[in-house]
C-alpha positions as CSV (number, residue, x, y, z in Angstrom):
1,X,146.9,78.4,106.2
2,X,143.8,77.0,108.3
3,X,141.7,74.3,106.6
4,X,144.4,73.6,104.1
5,X,145.2,69.7,103.8
6,X,148.0,68.1,102.6
7,X,147.6,65.9,99.4
8,X,149.9,63.2,98.9
9,X,151.2,63.0,95.4
10,X,151.4,59.7,93.6
11,X,154.5,59.2,91.5
12,X,153.7,59.3,88.0
13,X,153.4,55.9,86.3
14,X,154.9,55.6,82.8
15,X,152.3,53.7,80.4
16,X,153.6,50.3,79.0
17,X,155.7,50.6,76.2
18,X,154.2,49.0,72.8
19,X,156.4,48.3,69.7
20,X,153.2,48.7,67.5
21,X,151.4,52.0,67.0
22,X,147.8,52.3,67.3
23,X,147.6,52.6,63.2
24,X,149.7,49.5,63.0
25,X,147.5,47.4,65.5
26,X,144.5,48.6,63.4
27,X,146.0,47.7,60.1
28,X,146.6,44.3,61.4
29,X,143.3,43.8,62.6
30,X,142.0,45.0,59.4
31,X,144.1,42.8,56.9
32,X,141.5,40.1,56.7
33,X,138.4,41.8,56.6
34,X,136.1,42.5,54.0
35,X,133.5,45.1,53.9
36,X,131.0,43.9,51.7
37,X,128.4,45.8,49.5
38,X,125.7,44.5,47.3
39,X,126.1,47.4,44.8
40,X,129.7,47.6,44.2
41,X,130.9,43.9,43.2
42,X,129.3,40.6,42.2
43,X,128.8,37.9,44.8
44,X,131.7,35.4,43.5
45,X,134.0,38.5,43.8
46,X,133.8,38.2,47.5
47,X,133.5,34.6,47.8
48,X,136.8,34.3,45.8
49,X,138.3,37.1,47.8
50,X,137.4,35.6,51.3
51,X,139.0,32.1,50.0
52,X,142.2,34.1,49.4
53,X,142.2,35.8,52.8
54,X,141.2,32.5,54.7
55,X,144.3,30.8,52.9
56,X,146.5,33.7,53.8
57,X,145.1,34.5,57.3
58,X,143.6,31.3,58.2
59,X,140.2,33.3,58.9
60,X,138.3,36.2,57.3
61,X,135.9,38.7,58.7
62,X,132.7,39.5,56.5
63,X,131.1,42.9,57.5
64,X,128.2,44.7,56.1
65,X,125.2,47.1,56.8
66,X,121.4,47.3,55.9
67,X,120.7,45.6,52.7
68,X,124.0,43.9,52.0
69,X,123.9,41.8,55.3
70,X,121.9,39.1,53.1
71,X,125.0,39.1,50.7
72,X,127.2,38.5,53.5
73,X,125.1,35.5,55.0
74,X,125.1,34.2,51.5
75,X,128.9,34.5,51.1
76,X,129.3,32.7,54.4
77,X,127.2,29.8,53.7
78,X,128.8,29.2,50.3
79,X,132.0,28.9,52.1
80,X,130.9,26.7,54.9
81,X,128.8,24.4,52.5
82,X,131.7,23.9,50.4
83,X,133.8,22.8,53.1
84,X,136.3,25.8,53.0
85,X,135.3,27.4,56.3
86,X,133.7,27.1,59.7
87,X,132.0,29.7,61.6
88,X,133.7,31.4,64.5
89,X,131.6,34.2,65.5
90,X,128.6,36.0,64.4
91,X,127.8,39.5,65.5
92,X,124.9,41.8,64.9
93,X,124.6,45.4,66.1
94,X,123.1,48.7,65.0
95,X,125.1,51.7,63.8
96,X,123.7,55.4,64.0
97,X,124.7,57.2,61.0
98,X,123.2,60.4,58.8
99,X,120.8,59.4,56.1
100,X,122.3,61.2,53.0
101,X,119.0,61.7,51.4
102,X,117.0,63.2,54.4
103,X,119.7,64.6,56.5
104,X,118.7,63.1,59.5
105,X,120.2,60.5,62.1
106,X,119.2,56.9,61.3
107,X,120.0,53.4,62.7
108,X,121.4,50.8,60.5
109,X,121.6,47.0,61.1
110,X,125.3,45.7,60.9
111,X,126.6,42.2,60.9
112,X,129.8,40.6,61.2
113,X,130.6,37.0,60.6
114,X,133.9,35.6,61.2
115,X,134.8,32.5,59.4
116,X,138.0,30.2,59.9
117,X,139.7,28.0,57.8
118,X,138.3,24.3,57.9
119,X,140.5,21.4,58.3
120,X,139.8,20.2,54.7
121,X,140.4,23.6,53.3
122,X,143.7,22.8,51.4
123,X,142.2,19.5,50.1
124,X,138.8,21.2,48.7
125,X,140.9,23.8,47.1
126,X,143.1,21.4,45.6
127,X,140.4,19.4,44.2
128,X,138.5,22.6,42.9
129,X,141.3,24.0,40.9
130,X,141.3,22.6,37.2
131,X,144.1,20.1,36.5
132,X,145.3,22.4,33.8
133,X,146.1,25.0,36.2
134,X,147.9,22.6,38.5
135,X,150.0,20.7,36.0
136,X,152.8,22.2,34.6
137,X,152.5,23.0,30.7
138,X,153.1,19.8,28.4
139,X,156.7,20.1,26.4
140,X,155.7,20.9,22.7
141,X,155.7,18.2,20.1
142,X,159.2,17.2,18.7
143,X,157.8,18.4,15.2
144,X,156.4,21.8,16.5
145,X,159.9,22.3,18.2
146,X,162.1,21.4,14.9
147,X,159.8,23.8,12.9
148,X,160.7,26.8,15.4
149,X,164.5,26.1,15.0
150,X,164.2,26.6,11.3
């Protein structure tokens, strides 16, 4: 067999073993992400949701396309100006997608803003919560309690 070359075979290397599946990894990354729409929910729905995510995960990722970008920026500014969050990262890009009306391929602007919990988050949240919501309900007056027993 003239002209044949011997090729050294490399031993197969097993990929590193991971205890998380790709689906689990994606779910973990998305737990603190809010995809904002400027037509589906009111602005303060997203502000309150972002507060909750910051409280639970210490950071929140706000994401939007096209006309909703201004809404994301507004949400981020409200949280920063109220002392609840600090800006960690801002990413801008374009995303290709099919236009539903014209059926052609278009580019849409995209923004992602990552905010992290500020040092004074807890104290700001505690002072923002009305005293009635923080305090336990007062005991009923004795005369009311006596009437209830009758």
